[in-house]
FIKOL-596421 format. One record per residue (C-alpha): z, y, x. Coordinates in steps of 0.1 Angstrom, whole numbers, plus 5000, padded with zeros to 4 digits. Each point is the difference from the previous one (the first is absolute). Layout:
[[Z,Y,X]]
...
This chain:
[[3891,4770,3039]]
[[4986,4992,5033]]
[[4983,5032,5005]]
[[5031,5017,4990]]
[[5020,4982,5028]]
[[4973,5007,5026]]
[[5000,5036,4992]]
[[5038,5001,5001]]
[[4999,4984,5033]]
[[4975,5023,5014]]
[[5021,5030,4988]]
[[5030,4984,5018]]
[[4980,4998,5032]]
[[4991,5036,4996]]
[[5036,5010,4997]]
[[5017,5016,5031]]
[[5017,4977,5023]]
[[5037,5003,5008]]
[[5003,5014,5034]]
[[4979,4976,5024]]
[[5009,4969,4980]]
[[4971,4976,4992]]
[[4975,4974,5013]]
[[4967,5006,4982]]
[[4970,4980,4994]]
[[4971,5013,5021]]
[[4975,4994,4972]]
[[5019,5025,4978]]
[[5009,5024,5028]]
[[4979,5027,4983]]
[[5028,5005,4976]]
[[5024,5008,5028]]
[[4976,5021,5021]]
[[5009,5033,4985]]
[[5038,4995,5011]]
[[4988,4987,5035]]
[[4981,5032,5005]]
[[5027,5022,4989]]
[[5021,4983,5027]]
[[4974,5006,5027]]
[[4973,4972,4998]]
[[4965,5013,5008]]
[[4977,4971,4990]]
[[4989,4984,4967]]
[[5008,4970,4980]]
[[4966,4986,5011]]
[[5012,5003,5035]]
[[5028,4978,4994]]
[[4984,4973,4978]]
[[4963,4994,4993]]
[[4978,4970,4994]]
[[4968,5020,5004]]
[[5006,5014,5033]]
[[5023,4994,5030]]
[[5035,5012,4994]]
[[5035,4998,5015]]
[[5005,4966,4982]]
[[4973,4985,5023]]
[[5023,5007,5032]]
[[5032,4985,4984]]
[[5006,4962,5004]]
[[5026,4976,4986]]
[[5012,4985,5033]]
[[5011,4965,5001]]
[[5011,4997,4965]]
[[5029,5023,5000]]
[[4994,5032,5021]]
[[4974,5028,5000]]
[[4975,5009,5029]]
[[4975,5027,5006]]
[[4967,5002,5018]]
[[4997,5027,5026]]
[[4966,4993,5015]]
[[4966,4992,4991]]
[[5004,4967,5020]]
[[5028,4984,4980]]
[[5029,5012,5019]]
[[5031,4999,4978]]
[[5035,5012,5001]]
[[5031,4986,4983]]
[[5037,4997,5008]]
[[5013,4981,5029]]
[[5023,4980,4976]]
[[4969,4991,4979]]
[[4983,4986,5030]]
[[5031,4984,5013]]
[[4993,4965,4991]]
[[4966,5002,5017]]
[[5015,5016,5031]]
[[5026,4974,5001]]
[[4974,4972,4996]]
[[4984,5009,5032]]
[[5032,5006,5019]]
[[5018,4977,5024]]
[[5026,5003,5028]]
[[4972,5003,5024]]
[[4979,5024,4978]]
[[5027,5018,4981]]
[[4979,5026,4980]]
[[5030,5008,4977]]
[[5021,5014,5030]]
[[4970,5012,5020]]
[[4973,5009,4976]]
[[4965,4990,5000]]
[[4969,5021,5008]]
[[4965,4984,4998]]
[[4979,5018,5028]]
[[4967,4987,4983]]
[[4988,4986,4968]]
[[4999,4967,5016]]
[[5038,5000,5005]]
[[5007,5007,4962]]
[[5020,4971,4987]]
[[4991,4982,4968]]
[[5026,4992,4975]]
[[4999,4968,4978]]
[[5008,5007,4964]]
[[5000,5037,5003]]
[[4977,5019,4976]]
[[4994,5036,4987]]
[[4987,5009,4965]]
[[4980,5030,4991]]
[[5001,5013,4963]]
[[4964,4999,4986]]
[[5010,5013,4967]]
[[5026,5000,4973]]
[[4993,5001,4963]]
[[5019,4998,4968]]
[[4993,4970,4980]]
[[5026,5003,4971]]
[[4972,5000,4974]]
[[4980,4971,5016]]
[[5033,4978,4998]]
[[5008,5013,4965]]
[[4966,4988,4990]]
[[5007,4965,5012]]
[[4989,4999,5037]]
[[5026,4982,5022]]
[[5012,5014,5033]]
[[4986,4968,5017]]
[[4965,5008,4987]]
[[5001,5035,5010]]
[[5011,4991,5035]]
[[4973,4973,5002]]
[[4972,5024,4992]]
[[5013,5027,5025]]
[[5004,4976,5028]]
[[4963,4988,4995]]
[[4989,5035,5006]]
[[5002,5001,5039]]
[[5010,4980,5031]]
[[5036,4999,5007]]
[[5009,5014,4966]]
[[5035,4994,4987]]
[[5013,5012,4967]]
[[5029,5001,4978]]
[[5011,5015,4967]]
[[5031,5019,5002]]
[[5023,5013,4970]]
[[5011,5035,4999]]
[[5028,5015,4978]]
[[5012,4965,4995]]
[[4967,4988,4983]]
[[4991,5032,4981]]
[[4969,5002,5023]]
[[4982,4974,5022]]
[[4979,5010,5031]]
[[4976,4979,5020]]
[[5002,5005,5038]]
[[4971,4988,5020]]
[[5005,4995,5039]]
[[4978,4990,5028]]
[[5018,4979,5025]]
[[4994,4999,5037]]
[[5015,4971,5020]]
[[4992,5008,5036]]
[[5029,5026,5010]]
[[5007,5003,5037]]
[[5032,5016,5017]]
[[4987,5027,5023]]
[[5032,5018,5010]]
[[5038,5000,4994]]
[[5026,5021,5017]]
[[5031,4983,5015]]
[[5027,4992,4973]]
[[5021,5026,5019]]
[[4975,5027,4985]]
[[4985,4980,4970]]
[[5035,4989,4988]]
[[5021,5025,5019]]
[[5036,5000,4986]]
[[4995,4965,4985]]
[[5023,4992,4970]]
[[5024,5027,5009]]
[[4976,5028,4993]]
[[4981,4981,4971]]
[[5001,5022,4969]]
[[5017,5027,5018]]
[[4992,5037,5008]]
[[4996,5016,5026]]
[[4975,4974,5010]]
[[4981,4996,5033]]
[[4978,4967,4994]]
[[4964,4998,5010]]
[[4993,4976,4973]]
[[4963,4994,5005]]
[[4976,4974,5012]]
[[4962,4998,5003]]
[[4977,4973,4987]]
[[4963,4999,4995]]
[[4980,4985,4971]]
[[4970,4979,5008]]
[[4970,4989,4978]]
[[4969,4980,5003]]
[[4968,5015,5012]]
[[4991,5012,4964]]
[[5033,5020,4999]]
[[5013,4974,4974]]
[[5032,4978,5000]]
[[4998,4970,5024]]
[[5024,4975,5016]]
[[5010,5008,5036]]
[[4972,4995,5024]]
[[4995,5015,5035]]
[[4966,5011,4986]]
[[5017,5023,4974]]
[[4995,5037,5004]]
[[5026,5030,4991]]
[[4998,5006,4964]]
[[4984,5035,4990]]
[[5020,5013,4973]]
[[4986,5025,4972]]
[[5027,5024,5010]]
[[5026,5005,5026]]
[[5027,5027,5004]]
[[4996,5029,5023]]
[[5034,5004,5020]]
[[5016,5034,5001]]
[[5015,5011,5033]]
[[5014,5031,4986]]
[[5030,4983,4987]]
[[5024,5010,4969]]
[[5026,5026,4992]]
[[5027,5001,4973]]
[[4985,5006,4967]]
[[4965,4987,5008]]
[[4983,4979,4973]]
[[4998,4963,5007]]
[[4984,4971,4981]]
[[5005,4963,5004]]
[[4974,4975,4991]]
[[5011,4964,5001]]
[[5012,4968,4982]]
[[5036,5005,4988]]
[[5014,4965,4991]]
[[5026,5003,4973]]
[[5020,5027,4980]]
[[5021,4995,4970]]
[[5004,5034,4985]]
[[5001,4989,4964]]
[[5028,4972,5002]]
[[5030,4998,4977]]
[[5034,5013,5008]]
[[5011,4964,5000]]
[[4976,4991,5027]]
[[5011,5030,5021]]
[[5037,4987,4997]]
[[4989,4965,5010]]
[[4980,5013,5030]]
[[5029,5022,5012]]
[[5029,4977,4993]]
[[4987,4965,5003]]
[[4965,4996,5014]]
[[4999,5024,5029]]
[[5037,4991,5013]]
[[4993,4962,4998]]
[[4968,5004,5021]]
[[5016,5023,5025]]
[[5029,4977,5006]]
[[4977,4968,5005]]
[[4977,5018,5023]]
[[5027,5015,5021]]
[[5010,4966,5009]]
[[4965,4989,5006]]
[[4993,5030,5023]]
[[5031,4990,5021]]
[[4988,4966,5006]]
[[4967,5013,5009]]
[[5012,5027,5022]]
[[5023,4977,5020]]
[[4971,4977,5007]]
[[4977,5030,5011]]
[[5028,5013,5023]]
[[5001,4965,5019]]
[[4965,4996,5011]]
[[4969,5023,5004]]
[[4977,4972,4984]]
[[5023,5001,4970]]
[[4999,5037,4996]]
[[4962,4997,4999]]
[[5000,4971,4977]]
[[5023,5015,4973]]
[[4988,5037,5005]]
[[4980,5002,4968]]
[[5024,4980,4979]]
[[5029,5022,5010]]
[[4981,5031,4994]]
[[4988,4988,4964]]
[[5036,4989,4990]]
[[5016,5030,5013]]
[[4976,5025,4983]]
[[5007,4992,4965]]
[[5037,4993,5010]]
[[5006,5036,5010]]
[[4978,5014,4973]]
[[5022,4985,4972]]
[[5031,5013,5015]]
[[4983,5035,4996]]
[[4989,4992,4966]]
[[5035,4992,4988]]
[[5013,5032,5015]]
[[4974,5021,4984]]
[[5002,4985,4967]]
[[5038,5006,5000]]
[[4996,5036,5014]]
[[4973,5010,4973]]
[[5020,4983,4970]]
[[4967,4983,4993]]
[[5018,4974,4975]]
[[5016,5029,4980]]
[[4966,5017,4999]]
[[4982,4969,4987]]
[[5026,4996,4973]]
[[4996,5037,4989]]
[[4962,4996,5000]]
[[5003,4969,4979]]
[[5023,5016,4975]]
[[4977,5031,4998]]
[[4969,4980,4996]]
[[5015,4978,4971]]
[[5010,5032,4984]]
[[4967,5020,5005]]
[[4976,4970,4991]]
[[5021,4979,4975]]
[[4992,4969,5020]]
[[5033,4990,5013]]
[[4991,4963,4990]]
[[4977,4997,5030]]
[[5029,5009,5024]]
[[5023,4975,4983]]
[[4974,4973,5003]]
[[4994,5009,5036]]
[[5037,4997,5008]]
[[5004,4969,4982]]
[[4971,4984,5018]]
[[5012,5013,5032]]
[[5036,4985,4994]]
[[4981,4965,4995]]
[[4978,5003,5029]]
[[5027,5013,5025]]
[[5012,4964,5012]]
[[4963,4991,5008]]
[[4996,5033,5021]]
[[5032,4996,5019]]
[[4991,4963,5007]]
[[4966,5009,5012]]
[[5011,5026,5021]]
[[5027,4978,5017]]
[[4974,4972,5005]]
[[4977,5026,5017]]
[[5027,5010,5024]]
[[5015,4966,5008]]
[[4981,4966,4993]]
[[4966,5014,4999]]
[[5002,5016,5035]]
[[5000,4966,5017]]
[[4970,4982,5012]]
[[5011,4964,4992]]
[[4978,4987,5029]]
[[4986,5010,5033]]
[[4966,4992,5012]]
[[4992,4980,5032]]
[[4987,5032,5016]]
[[5033,5017,4993]]
[[5020,4972,5013]]
[[4978,4997,5031]]
[[5007,5037,5008]]
[[5025,5001,5029]]
[[5019,5027,4981]]
[[5008,4976,4972]]
[[5030,4984,5016]]
[[5015,5035,5005]]
[[4993,5007,4962]]
[[5018,4970,4987]]
[[5035,5014,5001]]
[[4987,5031,4981]]
[[4979,4981,4975]]
[[5031,4978,4992]]
[[5021,5029,4996]]
[[4975,5016,4974]]
[[5000,4967,4982]]
[[5038,5000,4997]]
[[5000,5036,4990]]
[[4975,4995,4972]]
[[5016,4969,4985]]
[[5036,5016,5002]]
[[4989,5032,4984]]
[[4981,4983,4972]]
[[5030,4978,4993]]
[[5025,5027,5000]]
[[4979,5024,4979]]
[[4982,4978,4975]]
[[5021,5008,4970]]
[[4975,5007,4971]]
[[4979,4970,4996]]
[[5006,4963,5006]]
[[4993,4991,5038]]
[[4972,4979,5012]]
[[5011,4965,4996]]
[[4989,4988,5034]]
[[5018,5027,5016]]
[[5032,4994,4980]]
[[4998,4963,5008]]
[[4992,5006,5036]]
[[5030,5024,5006]]
[[5024,4976,4982]]
[[4987,4969,5023]]
[[5000,5019,5031]]
[[5035,5017,4993]]
[[4988,5037,5004]]
[[4971,5022,4998]]
[[5001,5003,5038]]
[[4998,4962,5005]]
[[4972,4998,4975]]
[[4981,5027,5015]]
[[5002,4982,5033]]
[[4986,4968,4987]]
[[4972,5019,4983]]
[[4991,5019,5032]]
[[5000,4968,5021]]
[[4976,4984,4974]]
[[4977,5031,5002]]
[[4999,4997,5038]]
[[4996,4962,5002]]
[[4981,4992,4968]]
[[4987,5026,4976]]
[[4987,4973,4976]]
[[5033,4984,4997]]
[[5009,4989,4964]]
[[5032,5020,4997]]
[[4982,5031,5012]]
[[4971,4996,4977]]
[[5025,4995,4971]]
[[5019,5032,5010]]
[[4968,5021,5001]]
[[4990,4986,4966]]
[[5035,5011,4987]]
[[4996,5034,5011]]
[[4964,5002,4987]]
[[5013,4986,4967]]
[[5027,5027,4997]]
[[4975,5027,5008]]
[[4976,4987,4973]]
[[5029,5000,4975]]
[[5006,5037,5009]]
[[4964,5009,4995]]
[[4997,4980,4967]]
[[5031,5016,4986]]
[[4988,5034,5009]]
[[4964,4993,4990]]
[[4987,5018,5031]]
[[4993,4994,5036]]
[[5003,5037,5010]]
[[5037,5007,5003]]
[[4998,5032,5021]]
[[5013,5024,4972]]
[[5027,4978,4985]]
[[4978,4990,4970]]
[[4991,4972,4978]]
[[4970,4994,4978]]
[[5021,5013,4969]]
[[5012,5030,5020]]
[[4963,5009,5010]]
[[4993,5001,4963]]
[[5029,5022,4993]]
[[4995,5022,5030]]
[[4964,5007,4989]]
[[5015,5013,4967]]
[[5028,5019,5018]]
[[4977,5017,5025]]
[[4976,5010,4975]]
[[5030,5016,4981]]
[[5010,5017,5031]]
[[4966,5016,5005]]
[[4997,5011,4963]]
[[5035,5016,5002]]
[[4990,5018,5032]]
[[4968,5013,4983]]
[[5018,5009,4969]]
[[5026,5020,5019]]
[[4975,5013,5026]]
[[5025,4992,5026]]
[[4992,5004,5037]]
[[4995,4969,5021]]
[[4968,4981,4992]]
[[5006,4962,5000]]
[[4981,4982,5026]]
[[4995,4963,5000]]
[[5025,4979,5022]]
[[4986,4992,5033]]
[[4987,4963,5002]]
[[4980,5001,5034]]
[[4970,5017,4986]]
[[4984,5030,5016]]
[[5019,5034,4993]]
[[5002,5036,5008]]
[[5034,5017,5006]]
[[5001,5036,5010]]
[[5026,5026,5013]]
[[5010,5020,5029]]
[[5016,5000,5033]]
[[5037,5006,4995]]
[[5035,4996,5013]]
[[5030,4994,4978]]
[[5037,5008,4997]]
[[5014,4966,5011]]
[[5037,5010,4993]]
[[5017,5032,4991]]
[[4992,5025,5029]]
[[4978,4974,5018]]
[[4963,5007,4999]]
[[4976,4975,5014]]
[[4969,5017,5015]]
[[4966,4982,4992]]
[[4988,4995,5036]]
[[5012,4980,5029]]
[[4987,5002,5038]]
[[4999,4980,5031]]
[[5032,5019,5012]]
[[5019,4979,4973]]
[[4986,4968,5015]]
[[5013,5009,5033]]
[[5034,5008,4985]]
[[5002,4965,4986]]
[[4985,4982,5030]]
[[5021,4972,5013]]
[[4988,4975,5025]]
[[5029,4977,4991]]
[[4989,4997,4964]]
[[4968,4981,4991]]
[[4989,5022,4971]]
[[5008,5032,5020]]
[[4987,4992,5033]]
[[4968,5020,5003]]
[[4971,4995,5024]]
[[5005,5019,5033]]
[[4966,5015,4996]]
[[5013,5019,4967]]
[[5032,5012,5021]]
[[4975,5012,5026]]
[[4979,5018,4977]]
[[5031,5018,4985]]
[[5014,5009,5035]]
[[4965,5016,5011]]
[[4991,5013,4965]]
[[4964,4990,5009]]
[[4991,4995,4963]]
[[4965,5013,5002]]
[[4985,5010,4967]]
[[5027,4983,4982]]
[[5028,5022,5011]]
[[5012,5029,4976]]
[[5027,5027,5002]]
[[5028,4996,4976]]
[[5031,5023,5001]]
[[4989,5012,5035]]
[[4996,4965,5015]]
[[4970,4981,5009]]
[[5001,4965,4982]]
[[4980,4976,4979]]
[[5007,4994,4962]]
[[5009,4964,4992]]
[[5008,4996,4961]]
[[5001,5021,4970]]
[[5014,5001,4965]]
[[4982,5006,4968]]
[[5007,4998,4961]]
[[4973,4974,4992]]
[[5013,4973,4977]]
[[4996,4967,5019]]
[[5012,4964,5000]]
[[4994,4967,5018]]
[[4963,4994,5004]]
[[4996,5037,5010]]
[[5008,4989,5035]]
[[4969,5010,5021]]
[[4987,5025,4974]]
[[4980,5029,5013]]
[[5018,5034,4995]]
[[4972,5027,4994]]
[[5001,5037,5002]]
[[4985,5025,4974]]
[[4965,4993,5016]]
[[5003,4961,4998]]
[[5006,4997,5038]]
[[5024,4976,5015]]
[[5032,5014,5011]]
[[5024,4971,5000]]
[[5006,4965,4992]]
[[5026,4992,4973]]
[[5028,4973,5010]]
[[5032,5006,4983]]
[[5023,5017,4977]]
[[5033,5016,5007]]
[[5029,4979,4991]]
[[5013,5022,4973]]
[[4965,4997,4985]]
[[4998,4962,4995]]
[[5009,5002,4963]]
[[4968,5019,4993]]
[[4987,4966,4988]]
[[5023,5005,4969]]
[[5006,5039,5000]]
[[4982,5026,5021]]
[[5022,5028,5011]]
[[4979,5030,5011]]
[[5027,5016,5019]]
[[5006,4972,5024]]
[[4973,4974,4998]]
[[4979,5002,5031]]
[[4973,4978,5016]]
[[4999,4997,5038]]
[[4969,5001,5020]]
[[4989,4996,5037]]
[[4983,5034,5009]]
[[4964,4992,5011]]
[[5003,5020,5029]]
[[5027,4978,5015]]
[[4977,4970,4992]]
[[4971,5015,5020]]
[[5021,5009,5028]]
[[5015,4965,5004]]
[[4964,4986,4997]]
[[4989,5023,5026]]
[[5026,5006,5024]]
[[5023,4969,4997]]
[[4974,4974,4992]]
[[4974,5014,5022]]
[[4975,4992,4970]]
[[4985,5035,4997]]
[[4966,4985,4995]]
[[5011,4993,4965]]
[[5002,5036,4993]]
[[4964,5005,5009]]
[[4993,4979,4966]]
[[5020,5023,4978]]
[[4990,5032,4983]]
[[5027,5024,5014]]
[[5005,5034,4984]]
């Protein structure tokens, strides 16, 4: 039975992919290489992933636990997105040294800034351990053995296809990662929240770091004596650029997709979950934006928080629109009907729907907690309170406490409320008055008995939710029982696909493990008669430039470059004008976690850095539409020009392999 299933899974992996959909496991990429080569790829599966020789995987890192980065020199130089490095850039910024506004450029290795708590992980290897676990080995035993193999090794076992297969991922973690360069936010975050998820896009979303190691090139805690890490592989950088139709490949760590969820879950996301979260975050963002507008120090203080909240807030809006436009709910219903008819296993769907209905109040309450009461600190450190800006922060923090408690009280309709919260609101007279009391305790006495009791009450409700669902992993609206049923359902879907020889190989949902996605540079029809070209240029930045708006107030040096057209080697002729490419679109299947991923050409050279999707693509976590789903990348030529001509850090280019 096991051999039959594995053979079936292999056949499915060999099936042709539907358009450019899919996030493929690198160790199994040999099954996709024929399709990749048919679409223009010129290298081999071993060039992408190998444990016997240096391969592309050795130039890709999990950056900071939630983004991707790529090595571009033999001396540990690393590129990722500006928004991925945002926390680090903010942590070094002040009103006197505002690196967010003005950028940061180290002029020598000694000026590169260390970042406490920031690490990168290289994938050493991945291997299937389904048989080992079936034979009785536990995930903990497998992980313990793997981590003993090398210094800095971190390992975890991840399920694929809802538990039908298990894979071990072994990483080597480096903890000395230093900031080398960051453009001004008016380049790295150009357009701010207004342009986020939008095309045309003109954002130079990149930052530069360097990985350091001990004298033996192994992981080491930060020390002035550490030396730049010498990677097994780094990417060559293409200065030729891309054109519409060119092959592209993304190699990164996509965080989470939900391709195989029930129609019931799609309905919940579109009609309940996303609208609730959008409404709550709209109010939070208003409070933070008002504080930022009142004081430059508060703008810096809340910059990373505002960006983080706004990113998902806008994504969810596009997701709801996309689900509605595609009719995803109706499609799921039809798939379920056909599945039951073809396989005779309608029972698994009935059981899944029954379990989802039971679990729904717990999902909703967990999401509500995450958007309200769990966003609060419930205490401020002595260091925070000693900061001169804290007095300015207090009004905004108080407002955020009020907003959290008011939203929780108004929307907590599916489970009994937290007893301490209910009693506190009743005693205080209103959620706002109770929030004021809790905020004042958080400032004056974080160990106060009432505050401690409240935190215990919140934790107790969270524990109850986890106990009821039987799992701590709530990313895909699941429970322990649903996981069992989904394993059976997804296995059935794969058997059905194989039996009907249907197009569209089934890839495992993203789970922050290294994946390959591939496609091509392509525009799309945004609306009837409105075609969006796949390339933007510096001319578009100048058209949006507005000194009166922070997010559009570009550096004067960029205006001067455009005026003189003195672009040097980075200038190109497009439609009869001399300019610089800024961003491009491609059909690669991406999601959160792919931020910072290298975009590679057919020869495996770096041509861009992935940083976003178009707004009408954000439903691709649930349903991928090849006609309109596009990822957005910053063109590597713009990155190089900004480093060279704006940052005056051309010496960094000397480290790179430019082709």
